[in-house]
Backbone as ProteinMPNN parsed JSONL, in Angstrom:
{"seq_chain_A": "MSGTPRPFRFPRASRLQHKREFDAVYAGKARVERGPLVANAIPAVGGRSRLGLSIGRRMGGAVRRSRFKRLLREAFRHEQATFLSAYDVVLSLRPHEELPLETYRSLLSEALTALDHLWTKRRQRNRNGQPASPTTPAAPADVDTPRQQAPGPSGSSPEC", "coords_chain_A": {"N_chain_A": [[-8.821, -13.715, -22.508], [-8.504, -11.63, -20.707], [-10.683, -11.775, -18.989], [-10.395, -14.0, -17.372], [-9.339, -15.151, -14.159], [-6.059, -14.643, -12.901], [-4.13, -16.189, -10.906], [-1.384, -16.311, -10.394], [-0.186, -14.003, -11.166], [1.981, -11.145, -11.304], [1.372, -8.372, -9.946], [1.282, -4.799, -10.74], [1.331, -3.308, -8.4], [3.019, -4.738, -6.83], [5.535, -4.242, -7.717], [8.627, -2.437, -8.086], [8.889, 0.41, -9.979], [9.945, 2.816, -10.939], [12.852, 4.873, -11.455], [13.432, 6.525, -9.279], [12.372, 5.047, -7.18], [14.012, 2.784, -7.127], [16.426, 4.107, -6.592], [15.889, 5.09, -4.026], [15.847, 2.728, -2.546], [18.506, 1.848, -2.874], [19.75, 4.002, -1.603], [19.146, 3.51, 1.013], [21.123, 1.932, 2.029], [21.226, -0.727, 2.912], [22.34, -3.737, 2.48], [22.645, -7.076, 1.474], [24.384, -10.056, 0.833], [23.993, -13.177, -0.546], [25.312, -15.999, -1.64], [25.131, -15.974, -5.145], [23.24, -14.012, -5.101], [22.299, -10.661, -4.575], [20.867, -8.514, -2.349], [19.065, -5.583, -1.746], [17.31, -3.46, 0.485], [14.579, -1.517, 1.819], [12.328, -0.462, 4.423], [8.925, -0.841, 3.498], [6.576, 1.642, 2.569], [3.837, 1.502, 1.957], [2.851, -0.793, 3.213], [2.986, -3.137, 1.81], [5.061, -5.544, 0.353], [7.416, -4.9, -2.237], [9.015, -5.584, -5.364], [12.029, -5.059, -7.135], [14.046, -5.6, -9.958], [17.385, -5.955, -10.99], [19.207, -6.913, -13.359], [22.161, -7.373, -14.812], [24.004, -7.062, -17.949], [26.158, -8.712, -17.805], [25.209, -11.107, -17.013], [24.392, -12.437, -19.23], [22.798, -12.951, -22.458], [19.648, -11.493, -23.636], [17.629, -13.443, -23.45], [18.574, -15.211, -21.518], [18.861, -13.442, -19.309], [16.184, -12.749, -18.951], [15.167, -15.201, -18.147], [16.427, -15.512, -15.633], [15.201, -13.369, -14.322], [12.512, -14.222, -14.297], [12.748, -16.469, -12.63], [13.591, -15.243, -10.212], [11.396, -13.55, -9.681], [9.411, -15.474, -9.304], [10.436, -16.821, -7.049], [10.29, -14.706, -5.219], [7.503, -14.292, -5.155], [6.644, -16.701, -3.976], [7.94, -16.576, -1.486], [7.157, -14.188, -0.255], [5.004, -14.284, 1.487], [6.098, -15.182, 3.812], [7.601, -13.138, 4.818], [8.71, -11.065, 7.458], [8.198, -8.362, 7.771], [7.019, -5.652, 5.675], [8.836, -4.861, 2.779], [10.599, -2.827, 0.405], [12.312, -4.177, -2.143], [15.314, -4.632, -3.939], [16.703, -6.789, -6.16], [19.708, -8.225, -7.339], [21.99, -10.049, -9.395], [25.041, -11.897, -9.322], [27.305, -13.004, -11.87], [26.693, -16.357, -12.704], [26.033, -19.884, -13.018], [22.793, -21.059, -13.892], [20.566, -21.755, -11.214], [18.441, -24.082, -9.386], [14.934, -23.308, -8.771], [14.209, -23.638, -6.061], [16.62, -23.196, -4.743], [17.068, -20.463, -5.228], [14.857, -19.529, -3.833], [15.527, -20.209, -1.174], [17.902, -18.737, -0.85], [16.9, -16.135, -1.156], [15.108, -16.029, 0.999], [16.909, -16.268, 3.175], [18.413, -13.917, 2.767], [16.469, -11.898, 3.059], [15.679, -12.318, 5.681], [18.036, -11.623, 6.995], [18.179, -8.914, 6.221], [15.858, -7.946, 7.447], [16.573, -8.286, 10.102], [18.722, -6.479, 10.206], [17.377, -4.009, 9.717], [15.688, -3.992, 11.935], [17.54, -3.698, 14.001], [18.482, -1.141, 13.317], [16.175, 0.395, 13.743], [15.872, 0.085, 16.523], [18.232, 1.285, 17.402], [17.693, 3.87, 16.596], [15.541, 4.527, 18.238], [16.864, 4.639, 20.64], [18.175, 7.009, 20.575], [20.311, 7.162, 18.856], [21.726, 7.619, 15.558], [19.673, 6.722, 12.693], [20.794, 5.351, 10.549], [24.018, 4.001, 9.646], [25.326, 5.846, 8.085], [24.398, 8.329, 8.688], [25.502, 11.174, 10.294], [26.269, 11.643, 13.753], [25.067, 14.166, 15.996], [27.335, 16.65, 17.072], [28.69, 16.578, 20.382], [29.719, 18.781, 21.725], [28.741, 21.397, 20.77], [28.396, 24.1, 21.429], [30.764, 24.786, 22.64], [33.77, 26.495, 22.147], [36.47, 25.609, 19.98], [39.74, 24.658, 20.977], [42.74, 25.8, 19.744], [45.746, 24.291, 18.786], [49.068, 25.376, 19.484], [51.063, 26.795, 16.863], [54.049, 26.006, 14.85], [55.834, 28.014, 15.661], [55.177, 28.512, 18.2], [53.194, 30.305, 18.733], [49.679, 30.918, 18.424], [47.828, 30.84, 15.38], [46.553, 33.784, 13.808], [43.334, 34.946, 12.916]], "CA_chain_A": [[-7.774, -13.84, -21.509], [-8.626, -10.584, -19.707], [-11.753, -12.097, -18.063], [-10.051, -15.117, -16.497], [-8.437, -14.765, -13.066], [-4.674, -15.119, -13.036], [-3.662, -16.176, -9.523], [0.062, -16.248, -10.253], [0.299, -12.749, -11.746], [2.823, -10.288, -10.477], [0.725, -7.09, -10.242], [2.084, -3.578, -10.678], [1.455, -2.876, -7.007], [4.098, -5.523, -6.211], [6.795, -3.953, -8.419], [9.262, -1.12, -8.111], [8.818, 0.707, -11.399], [10.612, 4.049, -11.34], [14.242, 5.052, -11.041], [13.472, 7.12, -7.934], [12.1, 3.985, -6.212], [15.256, 2.008, -7.037], [17.416, 4.961, -5.925], [15.554, 5.153, -2.6], [16.277, 1.462, -1.944], [19.978, 1.873, -2.806], [20.148, 5.018, -0.628], [18.95, 2.953, 2.348], [22.397, 1.327, 2.395], [21.039, -2.021, 3.558], [22.683, -4.68, 1.417], [23.021, -8.404, 1.944], [24.783, -10.942, -0.25], [23.88, -14.601, -0.273], [25.708, -16.676, -2.871], [25.145, -15.029, -6.266], [22.146, -13.058, -4.928], [22.567, -9.432, -3.834], [19.575, -7.924, -2.015], [19.006, -4.279, -1.089], [15.925, -3.282, 0.911], [14.156, -0.508, 2.786], [10.952, -0.747, 4.833], [7.924, -0.353, 2.553], [5.662, 2.626, 3.132], [2.453, 1.11, 1.729], [2.467, -2.006, 3.908], [3.068, -4.27, 0.893], [6.406, -5.722, -0.192], [7.54, -4.708, -3.679], [10.264, -6.137, -5.895], [12.681, -4.5, -8.304], [15.115, -6.482, -10.427], [18.459, -5.311, -11.727], [20.017, -8.019, -13.882], [23.064, -6.762, -15.781], [24.383, -7.794, -19.169], [27.166, -9.728, -17.479], [24.509, -12.373, -16.793], [24.186, -13.106, -20.511], [21.909, -12.306, -23.411], [18.311, -11.131, -23.184], [16.862, -14.637, -23.11], [19.084, -15.705, -20.231], [18.501, -12.466, -18.272], [14.737, -12.892, -18.715], [14.986, -16.439, -17.378], [16.793, -15.206, -14.243], [14.147, -12.504, -13.769], [11.346, -15.057, -14.02], [13.053, -17.281, -11.45], [13.598, -14.4, -9.02], [10.013, -13.133, -9.413], [8.713, -16.64, -8.763], [10.934, -17.013, -5.685], [9.722, -13.615, -4.421], [6.073, -14.582, -4.996], [6.478, -17.788, -3.009], [8.502, -16.249, -0.179], [6.701, -12.937, 0.345], [4.076, -14.575, 2.586], [6.876, -15.484, 5.014], [8.357, -11.964, 5.257], [8.313, -10.575, 8.769], [7.707, -7.002, 7.558], [6.955, -5.295, 4.254], [10.039, -4.18, 2.313], [10.879, -2.595, -1.007], [13.518, -4.98, -2.336], [15.938, -4.689, -5.26], [17.568, -7.962, -6.261], [20.625, -8.337, -8.473], [22.729, -11.312, -9.403], [26.396, -11.978, -9.853], [27.35, -14.052, -12.898], [26.755, -17.745, -12.245], [25.174, -20.805, -13.768], [21.427, -21.071, -13.368], [20.298, -22.649, -10.093], [17.017, -24.44, -9.299], [14.063, -22.336, -8.111], [14.276, -23.827, -4.607], [17.848, -22.557, -4.262], [16.803, -19.017, -5.202], [13.913, -19.272, -2.739], [16.225, -20.25, 0.113], [18.815, -17.583, -0.807], [16.081, -14.947, -0.935], [14.613, -16.094, 2.377], [18.04, -15.934, 4.059], [18.767, -12.507, 2.576], [15.447, -11.027, 3.638], [15.756, -12.465, 7.136], [19.176, -10.803, 7.423], [17.807, -7.505, 6.051], [14.893, -7.621, 8.499], [17.364, -8.159, 11.332], [19.47, -5.221, 10.103], [16.453, -2.875, 9.886], [15.219, -4.015, 13.321], [18.615, -3.082, 14.792], [18.503, 0.298, 13.028], [15.022, 1.02, 14.422], [16.172, 0.109, 17.949], [19.253, 2.324, 17.594], [17.033, 5.149, 16.404], [14.757, 4.778, 19.447], [17.789, 4.907, 21.744], [18.821, 8.299, 20.391], [21.41, 7.097, 17.914], [21.262, 7.803, 14.183], [18.941, 5.6, 12.111], [21.658, 4.569, 9.679], [25.43, 4.252, 9.938], [25.853, 6.945, 7.282], [23.935, 9.599, 9.236], [26.422, 11.556, 11.36], [25.678, 12.035, 15.025], [25.265, 15.58, 16.326], [28.478, 16.788, 17.98], [28.3, 16.793, 21.766], [30.189, 20.087, 22.211], [28.441, 22.35, 19.719], [28.549, 25.474, 21.906], [32.106, 24.986, 23.171], [34.742, 26.829, 21.098], [37.618, 24.699, 19.888], [41.056, 25.157, 21.356], [43.716, 25.527, 18.692], [47.086, 23.978, 19.267], [50.031, 26.362, 18.998], [51.776, 26.476, 15.633], [55.457, 25.666, 15.023], [56.591, 29.078, 16.302], [54.756, 28.635, 19.571], [52.029, 31.182, 18.867], [48.534, 30.428, 17.673], [47.6, 31.66, 14.182], [45.493, 34.773, 13.925], [42.391, 34.909, 11.819]], "C_chain_A": [[-7.948, -12.798, -20.401], [-9.693, -10.908, -18.67], [-11.41, -13.208, -17.095], [-9.115, -14.663, -15.388], [-7.064, -15.393, -13.266], [-4.028, -15.084, -11.659], [-2.162, -16.009, -9.366], [0.652, -15.002, -10.9], [1.212, -12.029, -10.769], [2.348, -8.858, -10.727], [1.663, -5.902, -10.096], [2.307, -3.102, -9.245], [2.572, -3.624, -6.278], [5.451, -5.242, -6.827], [7.316, -2.557, -8.099], [9.387, -0.772, -9.588], [9.663, 1.896, -11.838], [12.02, 4.137, -10.778], [14.313, 5.593, -9.614], [13.193, 6.07, -6.856], [13.333, 3.095, -6.035], [16.309, 2.817, -6.278], [17.16, 5.037, -4.42], [16.008, 3.872, -1.89], [17.801, 1.437, -1.81], [20.464, 2.875, -1.757], [19.975, 4.531, 0.81], [20.177, 2.265, 2.894], [22.24, 0.061, 3.233], [21.205, -3.072, 2.472], [23.15, -5.986, 2.038], [23.335, -9.256, 0.729], [24.682, -12.388, 0.233], [24.165, -15.341, -1.568], [25.759, -15.667, -4.008], [24.096, -13.924, -6.137], [22.583, -11.866, -4.085], [21.217, -8.751, -3.62], [19.781, -6.603, -1.287], [17.56, -4.07, -0.684], [15.781, -2.086, 1.841], [12.747, -0.887, 3.225], [9.965, -0.102, 3.862], [6.96, 0.593, 3.265], [4.22, 2.135, 3.051], [2.01, -0.15, 2.439], [2.489, -3.251, 3.03], [4.488, -4.354, 0.347], [6.379, -5.559, -1.705], [8.921, -5.141, -4.105], [10.731, -5.341, -7.098], [13.828, -5.425, -8.68], [16.122, -5.689, -11.233], [19.429, -6.415, -12.168], [20.863, -7.474, -15.024], [23.398, -7.654, -16.955], [25.451, -8.836, -18.919], [26.523, -11.092, -17.279], [24.253, -13.123, -18.093], [23.255, -12.306, -21.403], [20.516, -12.084, -22.829], [17.506, -12.344, -22.735], [17.283, -15.16, -21.739], [18.723, -14.749, -19.079], [17.017, -12.569, -17.935], [14.447, -14.144, -17.893], [15.32, -16.213, -15.907], [15.722, -14.339, -13.589], [12.902, -13.31, -13.42], [11.561, -15.897, -12.767], [13.009, -16.442, -10.17], [12.202, -13.895, -8.669], [9.226, -14.28, -8.783], [9.156, -16.904, -7.32], [10.344, -15.953, -4.761], [8.24, -13.881, -4.143], [5.844, -15.65, -3.926], [6.909, -17.382, -1.6], [7.877, -15.022, 0.482], [5.687, -13.164, 1.464], [4.822, -14.828, 3.892], [7.647, -14.274, 5.541], [7.823, -11.482, 6.599], [7.722, -9.174, 8.693], [7.668, -6.748, 6.063], [8.198, -4.488, 3.883], [9.96, -3.917, 0.821], [12.247, -3.211, -1.248], [14.009, -4.838, -3.773], [16.91, -5.864, -5.235], [18.451, -7.86, -7.493], [21.368, -9.657, -8.326], [24.152, -11.091, -9.883], [26.407, -13.088, -10.901], [27.55, -15.437, -12.285], [25.896, -18.595, -13.167], [23.812, -20.839, -13.091], [21.275, -22.131, -12.285], [18.814, -23.021, -10.095], [16.233, -23.374, -8.517], [14.166, -22.442, -6.596], [15.527, -23.175, -4.011], [17.665, -21.046, -4.198], [15.842, -18.662, -4.081], [14.641, -19.247, -1.398], [17.21, -19.089, 0.242], [18.049, -16.295, -0.512], [15.563, -14.901, 0.497], [15.71, -15.72, 3.374], [18.378, -14.45, 3.976], [17.743, -11.591, 3.236], [15.366, -11.155, 5.149], [16.897, -11.603, 7.681], [18.857, -9.314, 7.306], [16.803, -7.077, 7.109], [15.61, -7.427, 9.829], [18.129, -6.831, 11.349], [18.555, -4.019, 10.337], [15.878, -2.838, 11.298], [16.259, -3.374, 14.228], [18.669, -1.579, 14.567], [17.353, 1.013, 13.737], [15.292, 1.128, 15.919], [17.206, 1.173, 18.266], [18.622, 3.701, 17.512], [16.205, 5.506, 17.636], [15.644, 5.133, 20.631], [18.555, 6.206, 21.563], [20.001, 8.298, 19.445], [20.868, 7.294, 16.509], [20.616, 6.541, 13.626], [19.821, 4.744, 11.218], [23.106, 4.906, 9.977], [25.993, 5.416, 9.142], [25.408, 8.302, 7.787], [24.849, 10.0, 10.376], [25.67, 11.952, 12.627], [25.96, 13.52, 15.258], [26.438, 15.693, 17.289], [28.019, 17.139, 19.385], [28.674, 18.185, 22.258], [29.967, 21.174, 21.158], [28.73, 23.782, 20.169], [29.95, 25.777, 22.419], [33.064, 25.346, 22.038], [35.916, 25.865, 21.13], [38.886, 25.404, 20.315], [42.004, 24.833, 20.223], [45.071, 25.279, 19.316], [48.045, 25.041, 18.724], [50.734, 25.87, 17.751], [53.225, 26.184, 15.908], [56.246, 26.753, 15.751], [56.15, 29.291, 17.738], [53.564, 29.551, 19.741], [50.882, 30.616, 18.027], [48.296, 31.362, 16.488], [46.444, 32.629, 14.405], [44.61, 34.729, 12.701], [42.104, 36.286, 11.279]], "O_chain_A": [[-7.573, -13.061, -19.259], [-9.633, -10.376, -17.561], [-12.084, -13.349, -16.075], [-8.199, -13.878, -15.633], [-6.937, -16.523, -13.737], [-3.442, -14.071, -11.276], [-1.705, -15.6, -8.299], [1.855, -14.945, -11.156], [1.2, -12.287, -9.566], [2.862, -8.192, -11.626], [2.693, -5.979, -9.426], [3.363, -2.555, -8.926], [3.02, -3.185, -5.219], [6.426, -5.921, -6.505], [6.545, -1.624, -7.873], [9.926, -1.557, -10.368], [10.057, 1.972, -13.002], [12.33, 3.541, -9.746], [15.159, 5.165, -8.83], [13.71, 6.176, -5.744], [13.658, 2.699, -4.915], [17.006, 2.277, -5.419], [18.103, 5.046, -3.629], [16.497, 3.928, -0.762], [18.33, 1.054, -0.766], [21.472, 2.634, -1.093], [20.59, 5.077, 1.726], [20.272, 2.035, 4.099], [23.024, -0.19, 4.149], [20.316, -3.27, 1.644], [23.935, -6.004, 2.986], [22.639, -9.19, -0.284], [25.217, -12.757, 1.279], [23.352, -15.315, -2.493], [26.367, -14.607, -3.859], [24.056, -13.007, -6.957], [23.166, -12.034, -3.014], [20.508, -8.446, -4.579], [20.564, -6.512, -0.341], [16.657, -4.459, -1.424], [16.713, -1.698, 2.545], [12.035, -1.563, 2.482], [10.148, 1.045, 3.453], [6.581, 0.367, 4.415], [3.453, 2.336, 3.994], [0.858, -0.55, 2.273], [2.053, -4.316, 3.466], [5.055, -3.345, -0.073], [5.451, -6.014, -2.375], [9.876, -5.082, -3.331], [9.938, -4.991, -7.972], [14.502, -5.97, -7.806], [15.755, -4.853, -12.059], [20.345, -6.788, -11.435], [20.336, -7.149, -16.088], [23.11, -8.851, -16.951], [25.636, -9.745, -19.729], [27.198, -12.117, -17.363], [23.932, -14.312, -18.07], [22.963, -11.139, -21.14], [20.243, -12.439, -21.683], [16.78, -12.275, -21.744], [16.443, -15.506, -20.908], [18.326, -15.196, -18.003], [16.636, -12.485, -16.767], [13.565, -14.131, -17.033], [14.586, -16.665, -15.028], [15.374, -14.553, -12.427], [12.303, -13.103, -12.364], [10.66, -16.023, -11.937], [12.455, -16.877, -9.16], [11.852, -13.818, -7.491], [8.465, -14.073, -7.837], [8.318, -17.184, -6.462], [9.941, -16.264, -3.64], [7.781, -13.711, -3.014], [4.96, -15.515, -3.079], [6.295, -17.809, -0.622], [8.054, -14.833, 1.685], [5.531, -12.293, 2.32], [4.238, -14.701, 4.968], [8.28, -14.36, 6.593], [6.615, -11.497, 6.837], [6.833, -8.836, 9.476], [8.212, -7.523, 5.276], [8.567, -3.547, 4.585], [9.343, -4.673, 0.071], [13.231, -2.811, -0.626], [13.219, -4.913, -4.713], [17.814, -5.926, -4.402], [17.994, -7.455, -8.562], [21.365, -10.284, -7.266], [24.43, -10.232, -10.719], [25.6, -14.014, -10.826], [28.445, -15.657, -11.468], [25.135, -18.081, -13.986], [23.698, -20.67, -11.877], [21.779, -23.247, -12.41], [18.012, -22.344, -10.738], [16.8, -22.639, -7.709], [14.205, -21.418, -5.914], [15.487, -22.659, -2.894], [18.063, -20.414, -3.219], [15.987, -17.618, -3.444], [14.399, -18.362, -0.577], [17.345, -18.513, 1.322], [18.493, -15.467, 0.283], [15.58, -13.847, 1.133], [15.473, -14.95, 4.306], [18.603, -13.802, 4.999], [18.109, -10.619, 3.896], [15.018, -10.192, 5.831], [16.744, -10.935, 8.704], [19.219, -8.533, 8.186], [16.884, -5.959, 7.619], [15.29, -6.512, 10.588], [18.179, -6.146, 12.371], [18.917, -3.105, 11.077], [15.602, -1.755, 11.814], [15.916, -2.598, 15.119], [18.879, -0.818, 15.512], [17.534, 2.108, 14.27], [14.977, 2.151, 16.529], [17.09, 1.882, 19.265], [18.977, 4.599, 18.276], [16.169, 6.669, 18.037], [15.214, 5.854, 21.531], [19.489, 6.481, 22.316], [20.633, 9.336, 19.249], [19.665, 7.15, 16.289], [20.96, 5.429, 14.026], [19.619, 3.533, 11.133], [23.397, 5.979, 10.505], [27.053, 5.932, 9.494], [25.959, 9.324, 7.38], [24.975, 9.251, 11.344], [24.58, 12.521, 12.571], [26.959, 14.058, 14.781], [26.531, 14.909, 18.233], [27.072, 17.906, 19.562], [27.996, 18.719, 23.136], [30.927, 21.801, 20.708], [29.244, 24.587, 19.392], [30.283, 26.946, 22.613], [33.172, 24.598, 21.066], [36.3, 25.37, 22.19], [39.079, 26.59, 20.049], [42.062, 23.685, 19.783], [45.485, 25.967, 20.249], [47.847, 25.548, 17.619], [50.973, 24.673, 17.594], [53.625, 26.114, 17.07], [57.242, 26.441, 16.402], [56.687, 30.158, 18.427], [52.968, 29.57, 20.818], [51.109, 29.919, 17.038], [48.544, 32.563, 16.595], [45.482, 32.319, 15.108], [45.079, 34.504, 11.585], [41.321, 36.431, 10.341]]}, "name": "protein", "num_of_chains": 1, "seq": "MSGTPRPFRFPRASRLQHKREFDAVYAGKARVERGPLVANAIPAVGGRSRLGLSIGRRMGGAVRRSRFKRLLREAFRHEQATFLSAYDVVLSLRPHEELPLETYRSLLSEALTALDHLWTKRRQRNRNGQPASPTTPAAPADVDTPRQQAPGPSGSSPEC"}
């Protein structure tokens, strides 16, 4: 079996494997929900899209969770050629009845198109001098100007 080519494999280079990689994707704060599919993504550093799966116990027993993972990996394999850019993607599911592979493919395609649009807007904002993400605070415009304190109830300003 090791000598035969396996064209439909999902190689390690296409997977997110470590907690720190999943945490980096979640820290990117780019999340899109399409039906039962929840997708988080950040631009990939290596130029190749990678997939991480987070399927909770709410989805069912081990056999059922494994089935959902297989479907999502297959959808990712088919759709990754259509991605506009390379992304590290973490997919999760909300509890639902199993859908056909084509439905997962279309949900994934819609989600990744929306995430690509979101990251394109963030890059443009970053080039225009604004923060790269909505969670990064902008530098205050009046850093060198001392603040004026409003007078207290007695009419005098408090002393430090």
